[in-house]
C-alpha positions as CSV (number, residue, x, y, z in Angstrom):
1,X,26.3,-58.8,2.5
2,X,24.7,-56.6,5.1
3,X,23.4,-57.1,8.6
4,X,19.9,-56.4,7.3
5,X,20.2,-59.1,4.7
6,X,21.2,-61.5,7.5
7,X,18.2,-60.5,9.5
8,X,15.9,-60.9,6.5
9,X,17.3,-64.4,5.6
10,X,16.8,-65.7,9.2
11,X,13.2,-64.3,9.2
12,X,12.5,-66.0,5.9
13,X,13.8,-69.3,7.2
14,X,11.9,-68.9,10.5
15,X,8.5,-68.0,8.9
16,X,8.8,-70.3,6.0
17,X,7.5,-67.7,3.5
18,X,8.9,-64.5,2.1
19,X,5.6,-62.7,2.4
20,X,5.3,-63.4,6.2
21,X,8.9,-62.3,6.7
22,X,8.3,-59.1,4.7
23,X,5.3,-58.3,7.0
24,X,7.6,-58.6,10.0
25,X,9.8,-55.9,8.6
26,X,7.0,-53.8,7.2
27,X,8.4,-54.0,3.7
28,X,7.0,-55.1,0.4
29,X,7.4,-58.8,-0.6
30,X,9.2,-57.9,-3.8
31,X,11.8,-55.8,-1.9
32,X,12.5,-58.8,0.4
33,X,12.7,-61.2,-2.6
34,X,15.2,-58.9,-4.3
35,X,17.3,-58.6,-1.1
36,X,17.4,-62.4,-0.9
37,X,18.3,-62.8,-4.6
38,X,21.1,-60.2,-4.1
39,X,22.4,-62.0,-1.1
40,X,22.4,-65.3,-2.9
41,X,24.2,-63.7,-5.9
42,X,26.8,-62.1,-3.6
43,X,27.4,-65.4,-1.8
44,X,27.3,-67.6,-4.9
45,X,25.0,-70.1,-3.3
46,X,21.3,-70.8,-3.2
47,X,19.9,-70.4,0.3
48,X,16.2,-71.2,-0.4
49,X,14.2,-73.4,-2.7
50,X,11.1,-71.4,-3.6
51,X,7.7,-72.9,-4.5
52,X,4.1,-71.9,-4.4
53,X,3.7,-73.2,-0.8
54,X,6.7,-71.2,0.6
55,X,10.4,-71.8,0.8
56,X,12.7,-74.6,1.9
57,X,16.2,-73.9,3.2
58,X,18.9,-75.7,1.2
59,X,21.8,-77.5,2.9
60,X,24.2,-74.7,2.2
61,X,21.5,-72.3,3.4
62,X,21.3,-74.1,6.7
63,X,25.0,-73.8,7.2
64,X,24.9,-70.1,6.2
65,X,22.0,-69.4,8.6
66,X,23.9,-70.9,11.5
67,X,26.6,-68.4,11.0
68,X,24.2,-65.6,10.3
69,X,22.4,-66.2,13.6
70,X,25.7,-66.1,15.5
71,X,26.5,-62.7,13.9
72,X,23.1,-61.4,14.8
73,X,23.4,-62.6,18.4
74,X,26.8,-60.9,18.7
75,X,25.4,-57.6,17.3
76,X,22.5,-57.8,19.8
77,X,25.1,-58.2,22.6
78,X,27.1,-55.2,21.4
79,X,24.0,-53.1,21.1
80,X,22.8,-54.1,24.6
81,X,26.2,-53.3,26.0
82,X,27.0,-50.0,24.2
83,X,24.0,-48.4,22.7
84,X,21.7,-46.1,24.8
85,X,23.9,-46.3,27.8
86,X,24.9,-43.3,29.8
87,X,28.5,-42.3,29.1
88,X,31.0,-43.5,31.7
89,X,32.8,-40.7,33.6
90,X,36.5,-40.5,33.0
91,X,38.5,-39.8,36.1
């Protein structure tokens, strides 16, 4: 499981379709589909129910996405605090 897969999964859930989520990341839809299948296989759970009208998040998927969003929020906080900051002077 990677941070990028977590970002992809939350985008799929938020947009309701894999194709719209793929557009957000400027990647091909099959690449995002494969990433989601890999994530589901790694986790051993089904996150989404897919149909011709889009996706629906499963109960296990909802639980997983709550944790995934927390991880992403923490990463954003770390990035805001430590990336692209001027080094502190050591005295």
